[in-house]
C-alpha positions in Angstrom: 0.7 83.1 -8.2 2.4 80.3 -10.1 2.0 76.7 -9.3 5.0 74.4 -9.1 5.6 72.3 -12.2 5.1 68.6 -11.2 7.7 67.5 -13.8 10.5 69.4 -12.2 11.1 66.9 -9.4 10.7 63.2 -9.6 7.9 61.7 -7.6 10.1 59.0 -6.1 13.6 57.8 -6.3 14.4 56.5 -9.7 16.3 53.2 -10.0 17.9 52.1 -13.2 17.2 48.4 -12.5 14.0 46.9 -11.5 13.8 45.8 -7.9 13.7 42.0 -7.4 11.9 40.7 -4.4 14.2 39.0 -1.9 12.2 35.8 -2.3 13.4 35.3 -5.9 17.0 34.9 -4.7 16.0 32.0 -2.5 15.2 28.4 -3.5 12.2 26.5 -2.1 13.4 22.9 -1.9 10.2 21.2 -0.7 10.1 17.6 0.3 12.6 16.6 -2.4 15.4 17.9 -0.1 15.2 14.5 1.7 16.9 13.0 -1.4 19.8 15.4 -0.9 20.0 14.6 2.8 20.1 10.8 2.1 22.8 11.3 -0.6 25.0 13.3 1.8 24.6 10.5 4.4 25.5 7.9 1.8 28.5 10.0 0.8 29.7 10.1 4.4 29.1 6.4 4.7 31.1 5.8 1.6 34.0 7.6 3.1 34.6 4.9 5.6 34.4 2.0 3.1 37.2 0.7 0.9 38.0 2.9 -2.1 41.1 1.4 -3.6 42.6 -2.0 -4.5 45.1 -1.6 -1.7 42.3 -1.4 0.8 42.4 2.3 1.7 39.2 3.9 2.9 37.9 7.2 1.7 39.3 9.1 4.7 42.7 7.5 4.1 42.5 8.6 0.4 41.7 12.2 1.5 44.7 12.2 3.8 47.0 10.9 1.0 47.6 7.3 2.0 50.7 5.7 0.3 49.9 4.1 -3.0 46.9 6.2 -3.8 47.0 7.9 -7.2 46.0 11.5 -7.9 42.5 11.0 -9.4 41.0 9.1 -6.4 42.5 11.7 -4.0 41.1 14.6 -6.1 37.7 12.9 -6.3 37.6 12.4 -2.5 38.6 15.9 -1.7 36.0 17.4 -4.2 33.3 15.0 -2.9 33.8 16.3 0.6 34.0 20.0 -0.4 31.1 20.0 -2.8 29.1 16.9 -1.9 29.1 17.6 1.8 30.3 21.2 2.4 28.5 23.1 -0.3 25.4 20.9 -0.1 25.0 21.6 3.6 25.7 25.3 2.9 23.0 25.3 0.2 20.4 23.7 2.5 21.1 26.1 5.3 21.3 29.3 3.3 18.7 28.5 0.6 20.4 31.1 -1.6 20.3 30.5 -5.4 24.0 31.4 -5.8 25.1 28.8 -3.3 22.9 26.2 -5.0 24.4 27.0 -8.4 27.9 26.6 -7.0 26.9 23.3 -5.4 25.5 22.1 -8.8 28.5 23.1 -10.8 30.9 21.7 -8.2 29.0 18.4 -7.9 29.0 18.1 -11.8 32.8 18.5 -11.9 33.1 16.1 -9.0 31.0 13.5 -10.8 33.2 13.6 -13.9 36.3 13.4 -11.7 34.7 10.4 -10.0 34.2 8.6 -13.3 37.8 9.2 -14.1 38.8 7.9 -10.6 36.8 4.7 -11.0 38.3 4.3 -14.5 41.8 4.8 -13.1 41.3 2.1 -10.5 40.1 -0.3 -13.2 43.4 0.1 -15.0 45.5 -0.6 -11.9 46.4 -4.2 -11.3 44.3 -5.6 -8.4 40.6 -5.8 -7.7 39.6 -2.5 -9.1 37.7 0.3 -7.4 36.3 -0.4 -4.0 32.6 -0.4 -3.1 33.0 3.0 -1.3 34.3 4.8 -4.4 31.4 3.5 -6.5 28.9 4.4 -3.8 30.4 7.9 -3.5 30.2 8.3 -7.3 26.5 7.3 -7.3 25.8 9.8 -4.5 27.6 12.6 -6.4 25.5 11.9 -9.5 22.3 12.1 -7.5 23.5 15.3 -5.8 24.4 16.8 -9.2 20.9 16.0 -10.6 19.1 17.5 -7.6 21.2 20.7 -7.4 21.1 21.2 -11.1 17.3 20.9 -11.1 17.0 23.6 -8.5 19.8 25.8 -10.0 18.3 25.9 -13.4 14.7 26.3 -12.3 15.2 30.0 -11.4 12.9 32.3 -13.1 
C-alpha cells in the first residue's frame, strides 16, 4: 500500500499577493478630526461672506455672478467639491483612498485659492474679500490635515 505524497496537492489556496487586513485600508483619525470639522464649518461660513471687490458672496461666485473672473469661481467650486464634499466623504468612509483624493484635491484647491486672491489684488477696487481669505486659510488647514493622514499609511 502506498501513501499519498503530501507534495502533490497544496495544503491551502495559494495567493500570489499577501493578504492585507481590512483595517490597513482604513484611517484612524482620532481627536484631531475636530480640526477638520471646524475647518469645514469655517469654509461654509466663508461662503456667505464677501469674496470679491464687487461685493459678491461665495455662493454668488459659485453661481457665476456677473463681473466675477474665472479664478475665484474655480476656487469656489473646488473648495466646495474637495473642502466640503470629499472631506465629509473621507470622514464618513474612513477609507485611505478617499482621504488621499481629499488631500490631493485640497492641495490643488489651495494653490488655486492663492491665485484667486492674487487675481483679486490686481483688480481695481478693494481687493479680495474677507470670505475668500478665510476660505483659503480653511483650505490650507484641510490640506495639512488630510495630507498628514494620507501619507501616514504604512
